[in-house]
N, CA, C and O atoms as a Tinker XYZ file with bonds, in Angstrom:
   264  protein
     1  N    101.430000   81.900000   92.797000    73     2
     2  CA   101.421000   83.300000   93.199000    64     1     3
     3  C    102.449000   83.549000   94.305000    63     2     4     5
     4  O    103.163000   84.551000   94.276000    81     3
     5  N    102.522000   82.647000   95.267000    73     3     6
     6  CA   103.421000   82.841000   96.393000    64     5     7
     7  C    104.883000   82.931000   95.991000    63     6     8     9
     8  O    105.634000   83.749000   96.523000    81     7
     9  N    105.281000   82.089000   95.052000    73     7    10
    10  CA   106.676000   82.096000   94.604000    64     9    11
    11  C    107.026000   83.399000   93.896000    63    10    12    13
    12  O    108.128000   83.922000   94.059000    81    11
    13  N    106.092000   83.921000   93.111000    73    11    14
    14  CA   106.322000   85.195000   92.430000    64    13    15
    15  C    106.478000   86.327000   93.440000    63    14    16    17
    16  O    107.347000   87.185000   93.289000    81    15
    17  N    105.638000   86.326000   94.466000    73    15    18
    18  CA   105.716000   87.356000   95.506000    64    17    19
    19  C    107.041000   87.262000   96.243000    63    18    20    21
    20  O    107.680000   88.280000   96.512000    81    19
    21  N    107.456000   86.051000   96.568000    73    19    22
    22  CA   108.724000   85.852000   97.275000    64    21    23
    23  C    109.898000   86.368000   96.446000    63    22    24    25
    24  O    110.791000   87.019000   96.989000    81    23
    25  N    109.914000   86.093000   95.151000    73    23    26
    26  CA   110.997000   86.580000   94.286000    64    25    27
    27  C    111.017000   88.109000   94.231000    63    26    28    29
    28  O    112.085000   88.721000   94.239000    81    27
    29  N    109.836000   88.717000   94.174000    73    27    30
    30  CA   109.764000   90.180000   94.126000    64    29    31
    31  C    110.313000   90.772000   95.411000    63    30    32    33
    32  O    111.058000   91.751000   95.371000    81    31
    33  N    109.956000   90.189000   96.557000    73    31    34
    34  CA   110.430000   90.715000   97.846000    64    33    35
    35  C    111.933000   90.498000   97.997000    63    34    36    37
    36  O    112.621000   91.345000   98.566000    81    35
    37  N    112.451000   89.387000   97.501000    73    35    38
    38  CA   113.896000   89.153000   97.562000    64    37    39
    39  C    114.652000   90.166000   96.712000    63    38    40    41
    40  O    115.727000   90.622000   97.101000    81    39
    41  N    114.103000   90.520000   95.564000    73    39    42
    42  CA   114.766000   91.475000   94.675000    64    41    43
    43  C    114.563000   92.921000   95.094000    63    42    44    45
    44  O    115.339000   93.793000   94.702000    81    43
    45  N    113.517000   93.191000   95.893000    73    43    46
    46  CA   113.190000   94.553000   96.324000    64    45    47
    47  C    112.907000   94.575000   97.819000    63    46    48    49
    48  O    111.754000   94.756000   98.210000    81    47
    49  N    113.907000   94.399000   98.665000    73    47    50
    50  CA   113.656000   94.398000  100.109000    64    49    51
    51  C    113.038000   95.718000  100.559000    63    50    52    53
    52  O    113.442000   96.789000  100.106000    81    51
    53  N    112.060000   95.632000  101.451000    73    51    54
    54  CA   111.404000   96.820000  101.962000    64    53    55
    55  C    110.209000   97.254000  101.134000    63    54    56    57
    56  O    109.638000   98.315000  101.385000    81    55
    57  N    109.824000   96.457000  100.158000    73    55    58
    58  CA   108.720000   96.811000   99.272000    64    57    59
    59  C    107.382000   96.648000  100.007000    63    58    60    61
    60  O    107.225000   95.763000  100.848000    81    59
    61  N    106.441000   97.506000   99.677000    73    59    62
    62  CA   105.108000   97.434000  100.279000    64    61    63
    63  C    104.208000   96.545000   99.422000    63    62    64    65
    64  O    104.586000   96.123000   98.329000    81    63
    65  N    103.008000   96.269000   99.942000    73    63    66
    66  CA   102.044000   95.474000   99.188000    64    65    67
    67  C    101.674000   96.195000   97.887000    63    66    68    69
    68  O    101.491000   95.555000   96.851000    81    67
    69  N    101.564000   97.522000   97.944000    73    67    70
    70  CA   101.247000   98.275000   96.727000    64    69    71
    71  C    102.341000   98.133000   95.674000    63    70    72    73
    72  O    102.051000   98.055000   94.481000    81    71
    73  N    103.589000   98.098000   96.111000    73    71    74
    74  CA   104.697000   97.905000   95.178000    64    73    75
    75  C    104.662000   96.531000   94.540000    63    74    76    77
    76  O    104.892000   96.390000   93.339000    81    75
    77  N    104.372000   95.514000   95.347000    73    75    78
    78  CA   104.249000   94.154000   94.815000    64    77    79
    79  C    103.090000   94.104000   93.825000    63    78    80    81
    80  O    103.188000   93.474000   92.771000    81    79
    81  N    101.994000   94.772000   94.172000    73    79    82
    82  CA   100.813000   94.798000   93.301000    64    81    83
    83  C    101.130000   95.406000   91.942000    63    82    84    85
    84  O    100.713000   94.878000   90.910000    81    83
    85  N    101.861000   96.506000   91.937000    73    83    86
    86  CA   102.199000   97.162000   90.667000    64    85    87
    87  C    103.028000   96.257000   89.768000    63    86    88    89
    88  O    102.835000   96.243000   88.552000    81    87
    89  N    103.946000   95.505000   90.354000    73    87    90
    90  CA   104.780000   94.598000   89.569000    64    89    91
    91  C    103.962000   93.414000   89.057000    63    90    92    93
    92  O    104.069000   93.039000   87.890000    81    91
    93  N    103.141000   92.825000   89.937000    73    91    94
    94  CA   102.359000   91.657000   89.535000    64    93    95
    95  C    101.227000   92.012000   88.582000    63    94    96    97
    96  O    100.823000   91.180000   87.769000    81    95
    97  N    100.716000   93.216000   88.666000    73    95    98
    98  CA    99.619000   93.642000   87.787000    64    97    99
    99  C    100.052000   93.604000   86.326000    63    98   100   101
   100  O     99.240000   93.332000   85.442000    81    99
   101  N    101.330000   93.877000   86.072000    73    99   102
   102  CA   101.839000   93.816000   84.704000    64   101   103
   103  C    101.881000   92.379000   84.187000    63   102   104   105
   104  O    101.745000   92.143000   82.986000    81   103
   105  N    102.070000   91.414000   85.104000    73   103   106
   106  CA   102.179000   90.015000   84.709000    64   105   107
   107  C    100.828000   89.299000   84.685000    63   106   108   109
   108  O    100.594000   88.423000   83.852000    81   107
   109  N     99.935000   89.684000   85.616000    73   107   110
   110  CA    98.668000   88.981000   85.773000    64   109   111
   111  C     97.570000   89.993000   86.061000    63   110   112   113
   112  O     97.613000   90.670000   87.088000    81   111
   113  N     96.594000   90.108000   85.179000    73   111   114
   114  CA    95.543000   91.104000   85.332000    64   113   115
   115  C     94.543000   90.765000   86.430000    63   114   116   117
   116  O     93.825000   91.647000   86.899000    81   115
   117  N     94.484000   89.507000   86.845000    73   115   118
   118  CA    93.491000   89.092000   87.839000    64   117   119
   119  C     93.960000   89.263000   89.287000    63   118   120   121
   120  O     93.210000   88.952000   90.212000    81   119
   121  N     95.156000   89.740000   89.495000    73   119   122
   122  CA    95.693000   89.900000   90.840000    64   121   123
   123  C     95.056000   91.115000   91.521000    63   122   124   125
   124  O     94.800000   92.136000   90.883000    81   123
   125  N     94.804000   90.986000   92.834000    73   123   126
   126  CA    94.274000   92.089000   93.628000    64   125   127
   127  C     95.132000   92.254000   94.873000    63   126   128   129
   128  O     95.938000   91.384000   95.205000    81   127
   129  N     94.952000   93.379000   95.557000    73   127   130
   130  CA    95.687000   93.608000   96.805000    64   129   131
   131  C     95.332000   92.551000   97.848000    63   130   132   133
   132  O     96.200000   92.104000   98.597000    81   131
   133  N     94.067000   92.152000   97.901000    73   131   134
   134  CA    93.644000   91.140000   98.876000    64   133   135
   135  C     94.294000   89.788000   98.610000    63   134   136   137
   136  O     94.661000   89.082000   99.549000    81   135
   137  N     94.437000   89.425000   97.346000    73   135   138
   138  CA    95.088000   88.157000   97.003000    64   137   139
   139  C     96.539000   88.171000   97.464000    63   138   140   141
   140  O     97.038000   87.171000   97.981000    81   139
   141  N     97.213000   89.292000   97.280000    73   139   142
   142  CA    98.610000   89.404000   97.702000    64   141   143
   143  C     98.714000   89.320000   99.216000    63   142   144   145
   144  O     99.545000   88.577000   99.738000    81   143
   145  N     97.878000   90.077000   99.930000    73   143   146
   146  CA    97.912000   90.053000  101.395000    64   145   147
   147  C     97.611000   88.659000  101.944000    63   146   148   149
   148  O     98.287000   88.195000  102.862000    81   147
   149  N     96.604000   87.992000  101.387000    73   147   150
   150  CA    96.262000   86.649000  101.849000    64   149   151
   151  C     97.381000   85.655000  101.559000    63   150   152   153
   152  O     97.646000   84.772000  102.376000    81   151
   153  N     98.026000   85.781000  100.436000    73   151   154
   154  CA    99.129000   84.894000  100.094000    64   153   155
   155  C    100.291000   85.079000  101.072000    63   154   156   157
   156  O    100.919000   84.107000  101.490000    81   155
   157  N    100.568000   86.327000  101.431000    73   155   158
   158  CA   101.637000   86.595000  102.388000    64   157   159
   159  C    101.281000   86.009000  103.748000    63   158   160   161
   160  O    102.129000   85.397000  104.396000    81   159
   161  N    100.043000   86.187000  104.185000    73   159   162
   162  CA    99.631000   85.691000  105.504000    64   161   163
   163  C     99.562000   84.171000  105.565000    63   162   164   165
   164  O     99.927000   83.581000  106.581000    81   163
   165  N     99.106000   83.535000  104.511000    73   163   166
   166  CA    98.861000   82.095000  104.552000    64   165   167
   167  C    100.027000   81.249000  104.068000    63   166   168   169
   168  O    100.302000   80.197000  104.646000    81   167
   169  N    100.710000   81.681000  103.029000    73   167   170
   170  CA   101.743000   80.850000  102.417000    64   169   171
   171  C    103.165000   81.264000  102.776000    63   170   172   173
   172  O    104.057000   80.418000  102.848000    81   171
   173  N    103.384000   82.550000  103.000000    73   171   174
   174  CA   104.747000   83.058000  103.129000    64   173   175
   175  C    105.090000   83.568000  104.521000    63   174   176   177
   176  O    106.139000   84.188000  104.700000    81   175
   177  N    104.233000   83.324000  105.512000    73   175   178
   178  CA   104.445000   83.894000  106.840000    64   177   179
   179  C    105.744000   83.461000  107.486000    63   178   180   181
   180  O    106.295000   84.201000  108.301000    81   179
   181  N    106.253000   82.279000  107.148000    73   179   182
   182  CA   107.507000   81.825000  107.752000    64   181   183
   183  C    108.732000   82.185000  106.912000    63   182   184   185
   184  O    109.861000   81.946000  107.340000    81   183
   185  N    108.527000   82.755000  105.724000    73   183   186
   186  CA   109.643000   83.111000  104.852000    64   185   187
   187  C    109.924000   84.608000  104.805000    63   186   188   189
   188  O    111.058000   85.020000  104.563000    81   187
   189  N    108.893000   85.425000  105.036000    73   187   190
   190  CA   109.069000   86.874000  104.986000    64   189   191
   191  C    108.514000   87.505000  106.241000    63   190   192   193
   192  O    107.690000   86.907000  106.934000    81   191
   193  N    108.963000   88.712000  106.534000    73   191   194
   194  CA   108.490000   89.452000  107.690000    64   193   195
   195  C    108.276000   90.907000  107.337000    63   194   196   197
   196  O    108.844000   91.422000  106.373000    81   195
   197  N    107.454000   91.557000  108.128000    73   195   198
   198  CA   107.159000   92.976000  107.914000    64   197   199
   199  C    107.951000   93.776000  108.937000    63   198   200   201
   200  O    107.938000   93.458000  110.126000    81   199
   201  N    108.635000   94.808000  108.478000    73   199   202
   202  CA   109.436000   95.652000  109.357000    64   201   203
   203  C    108.977000   97.089000  109.201000    63   202   204   205
   204  O    108.847000   97.577000  108.079000    81   203
   205  N    108.731000   97.770000  110.301000    73   203   206
   206  CA   108.294000   99.158000  110.261000    64   205   207
   207  C    106.818000   99.292000  110.564000    63   206   208   209
   208  O    106.160000   98.326000  110.948000    81   207
   209  N    106.309000  100.483000  110.391000    73   207   210
   210  CA   104.905000  100.746000  110.690000    64   209   211
   211  C    104.007000  100.263000  109.561000    63   210   212   213
   212  O    104.484000   99.884000  108.492000    81   211
   213  N    102.705000  100.280000  109.810000    73   211   214
   214  CA   101.752000   99.855000  108.783000    64   213   215
   215  C    101.821000  100.761000  107.562000    63   214   216   217
   216  O    101.694000  100.303000  106.427000    81   215
   217  N    102.021000  102.038000  107.806000    73   215   218
   218  CA   101.982000  103.009000  106.713000    64   217   219
   219  C    103.273000  103.035000  105.892000    63   218   220   221
   220  O    103.221000  103.071000  104.663000    81   219
   221  N    104.418000  103.017000  106.552000    73   219   222
   222  CA   105.678000  103.203000  105.838000    64   221   223
   223  C    106.586000  101.974000  105.846000    63   222   224   225
   224  O    107.660000  102.001000  105.244000    81   223
   225  N    106.174000  100.901000  106.516000    73   223   226
   226  CA   107.003000   99.706000  106.590000    64   225   227
   227  C    106.962000   98.912000  105.305000    63   226   228   229
   228  O    106.236000   99.242000  104.367000    81   227
   229  N    107.769000   97.842000  105.281000    73   227   230
   230  CA   107.817000   97.010000  104.088000    64   229   231
   231  C    108.140000   95.581000  104.433000    63   230   232   233
   232  O    108.403000   95.255000  105.591000    81   231
   233  N    108.120000   94.723000  103.428000    73   231   234
   234  CA   108.382000   93.310000  103.600000    64   233   235
   235  C    109.821000   92.964000  103.239000    63   234   236   237
   236  O    110.393000   93.486000  102.282000    81   235
   237  N    110.380000   92.068000  104.037000    73   235   238
   238  CA   111.742000   91.580000  103.853000    64   237   239
   239  C    111.722000   90.080000  103.979000    63   238   240   241
   240  O    110.855000   89.528000  104.657000    81   239
   241  N    112.675000   89.394000  103.328000    73   239   242
   242  CA   112.825000   87.969000  103.595000    64   241   243
   243  C    113.372000   87.816000  105.007000    63   242   244   245
   244  O    114.032000   88.723000  105.514000    81   243
   245  N    113.113000   86.705000  105.635000    73   243   246
   246  CA   113.514000   86.498000  107.036000    64   245   247
   247  C    115.012000   86.698000  107.234000    63   246   248   249
   248  O    115.424000   87.138000  108.308000    81   247
   249  N    115.837000   86.392000  106.240000    73   247   250
   250  CA   117.269000   86.580000  106.382000    64   249   251
   251  C    117.650000   88.060000  106.301000    63   250   252   253
   252  O    118.735000   88.441000  106.740000    81   251
   253  N    116.745000   88.920000  105.729000    73   251   254
   254  CA   117.037000   90.335000  105.590000    64   253   255
   255  C    116.299000   91.220000  106.605000    63   254   256   257
   256  O    116.465000   92.439000  106.590000    81   255
   257  N    115.480000   90.614000  107.492000    73   255   258
   258  CA   114.745000   91.411000  108.470000    64   257   259
   259  C    115.734000   92.047000  109.432000    63   258   260   261
   260  O    116.622000   91.378000  109.961000    81   259
   261  N    115.572000   93.340000  109.652000    73   259   262
   262  CA   116.504000   94.059000  110.525000    64   261   263
   263  C    116.072000   93.977000  111.967000    63   262   264
   264  O    116.739000   94.526000  112.843000    81   263
């Protein structure tokens, strides 16, 4: 799951969790918003970062964080 999320964020910098969810939902019906959030917090915390506010911010790879 983590690798799929990382690829989505690399291809769509600034994407929100809801955006990642919409893309992954087409590939895997068992995915939930909580699974995505937990994967980001536990597996990808050193590879991606969140930029902006909670409401309008998005995720970027560490090399793309502004």
